C-alpha positions in Angstrom: -6.5 18.8 23.7 -5.1 19.0 19.9 -6.6 17.4 16.9 -5.4 16.7 13.5 -7.7 16.8 10.0 -6.6 15.2 7.5 -8.6 15.4 3.9 -7.1 13.0 0.9 -10.3 13.4 -1.4 -9.5 14.6 -4.8 -13.0 16.1 -5.2 -12.8 19.5 -3.9 -16.2 20.7 -2.5 -17.9 18.1 -4.2 -16.6 15.6 -1.6 -18.4 13.6 0.4 -15.7 12.3 2.6 -14.5 16.2 3.5 -18.2 17.4 4.2 -18.2 14.6 7.2 -14.5 15.1 8.0 -15.9 19.1 8.6 -19.0 18.4 10.1 -16.6 16.0 12.5 -14.0 18.6 13.4 -16.9 21.3 14.1 -19.0 18.5 16.2 -15.5 18.0 17.9 -14.6 21.3 18.3 -18.2 21.9 20.0 -17.3 19.5 22.9 -14.0 20.3 23.6 -13.5 23.6 24.4 -10.1 25.1 23.3 -9.3 22.6 20.7 -5.9 23.1 19.0 -6.2 22.2 15.0 -4.0 21.7 13.0 -5.2 20.9 8.9 -3.4 18.9 6.4 -5.0 18.5 2.9 -3.4 16.0 1.0 -4.8 16.5 -2.0 -3.7 20.2 -2.2 -0.5 19.9 -0.4 0.8 16.7 -1.2 3.4 14.5 -0.3 5.7 12.9 -2.5 5.2 9.0 -2.9 8.5 7.4 -1.1 11.7 6.2 -3.1 15.2 5.2 -3.1 16.4 8.5 -2.4 14.1 9.2 0.6 15.2 5.7 2.5 18.5 6.5 1.8 18.8 10.0 2.9 16.9 8.1 6.3 19.6 6.2 6.8 22.3 8.7 6.8 23.0 10.1 3.1 22.9 13.8 2.1 19.4 14.3 0.2 20.4 14.4 -3.6 18.4 17.6 -4.4 16.5 20.5 -2.7 13.4 18.8 -3.5 13.6 15.5 -1.8 15.5 17.3 1.4 12.0 19.8 1.5 9.7 16.3 1.3 11.9 14.9 3.7 10.9 17.7 5.6 7.2 17.7 5.0 7.3 13.8 6.0 9.1 15.0 9.6 6.3 17.4 9.9 3.7 15.1 8.9 4.4 12.2 12.0 5.3 15.1 14.4 1.9 16.6 13.9 0.4 12.9 14.0 2.2 11.5 17.7 1.3 15.0 19.1 -2.6 14.5 18.6 -5.0 13.1 20.6 -8.1 13.0 18.3 -7.1 12.5 14.6 -9.6 13.2 12.0 -9.9 11.3 8.5 -11.4 11.8 5.6 -10.7 8.6 3.4 -12.9 7.7 0.8 -12.8 4.4 -1.2 -11.0 4.4 -4.8 -10.6 1.4 -6.4 -11.7 -0.7 -3.6 -8.5 0.8 -1.7 -7.7 4.2 0.2 -6.7 7.3 -2.2 -2.9 7.3 -3.2 -2.6 10.5 -1.6 -3.5 9.1 1.9 -1.0 6.4 1.4 1.7 8.5 1.1 0.4 10.5 4.5 0.8 6.8 5.9 3.8 5.7 5.1 5.6 8.7 6.6 3.7 8.1 9.6 3.9 4.6 10.0 7.7 4.5 11.2 9.5 1.7 12.9 10.8 3.2 16.5 8.1 6.1 16.1 4.9 4.7 15.8 5.8 1.1 16.1 8.7 -0.9 17.2 9.5 -4.6 16.5 10.5 -6.8 20.0 11.1 -10.3 21.3 7.3 -10.9 21.7 6.2 -9.0 18.3 5.4 -5.9 16.8 4.3 -3.1 19.1 2.0 0.4 18.6 4.0 3.1 19.8 1.4 5.8 18.8 -1.5 4.9 21.2 -3.3 7.0 23.5 -5.4 9.1 20.8 -8.8 8.3 19.0 -8.8 8.3 15.0 -12.2 8.9 13.3 -12.5 8.1 9.7 -15.0 9.8 7.5 -15.4 7.0 5.2 -17.3 7.3 1.9 -18.3 4.9 -0.7 -19.8 4.9 -3.6 -21.5 1.1 -3.3 -22.0 -0.7 -0.3 -18.8 -3.1 0.9 -20.6 -3.4 4.7 -20.2 -6.7 6.3 -22.8 -9.2 4.8 -22.9 -7.4 1.7 -21.7 -9.2 -2.0 -18.9 -7.0 -2.3 -17.6 -6.9 1.5 -14.5 -8.8 0.2 -13.6 -6.0 -2.0 -13.4 -3.3 1.2 -9.2 -2.9 1.6 -10.4 0.5 2.4 -11.9 0.6 6.1 -10.2 -2.7 6.9 -6.7 -1.4 6.2 -7.2 1.5 8.0 -8.5 -0.5 10.8 -5.7 -2.8 10.5 -2.8 -0.3 10.1 -4.4 2.6 13.6 -4.3 -0.6 15.4 -0.6 -1.7 14.6 0.5 2.0 15.2 -1.0 0.8 19.0 -4.9 3.2 18.7 -7.1 1.6 19.9 -9.8 3.8 19.8 -10.9 3.6 15.9 -14.4 5.1 15.0 -15.9 4.9 11.3 -18.6 7.5 10.4 -19.3 5.7 7.2 -21.6 7.0 4.0 -22.3 4.6 1.7 -24.0 4.2 -2.0 -23.5 7.8 -2.6 -23.0 7.0 -6.9 -26.1 5.5 -6.7 -28.2 8.7 -7.1 -28.9 12.0 -5.6 -31.5 10.1 -3.4 -29.6 7.4 -2.1 -26.5 10.1 -1.7 -28.9 12.4 0.4 -30.1 9.6 2.8 -26.2 8.0 3.4 -25.2 11.7 4.0 -28.2 12.4 6.6 -27.6 9.0 8.3 -23.9 10.0 8.7 -24.4 13.3 10.2 -26.7 11.7 12.5 -24.2 9.6 13.5 -21.6 12.6 13.9 -24.2 14.0 16.1 -24.1 10.8 18.4 -20.7 10.5 18.3 -20.0 14.0 20.0 -23.0 13.4 22.2 
């Protein structure tokens, strides 16, 4: 089996989502003997955001620079990693009610018509099914269903919709909320999330 591990937090060692994604990968490694792991740190080695030059090259034009050519190659590697993975673990913190721009840049490379989805007479069809996506979600406040701020959640709702569009039906969230509300709240939230990780691997 192959596992793709993605981190997208800009906070380094202080990141809650990185702590959780690493714990998820460790639990999956213990559960699946011989797991082949590919790691991509989108903060340390970000993909460029798409530009007109990227789109032109995608339509057959010669890349206008060596840098664009190298970034296109990195984008091709990203989609191949995603398609090859049986399990995808993503560290996805909430930034300003949504995902990090680094993670969005990666998504723009893997959400590609003809590769991970296609349009048919009956509407769009996902082509990337058959895999499990586990998202380590961290949030400074509380945005779950029934909370006053639930309508501001454009992080988990977006990721669930996006991967569903790509054909993934097994999407799981390990969530740590309220991590910006002080040390006690952060510790309790991490403890709860760690317990959910153990249940996930059981």
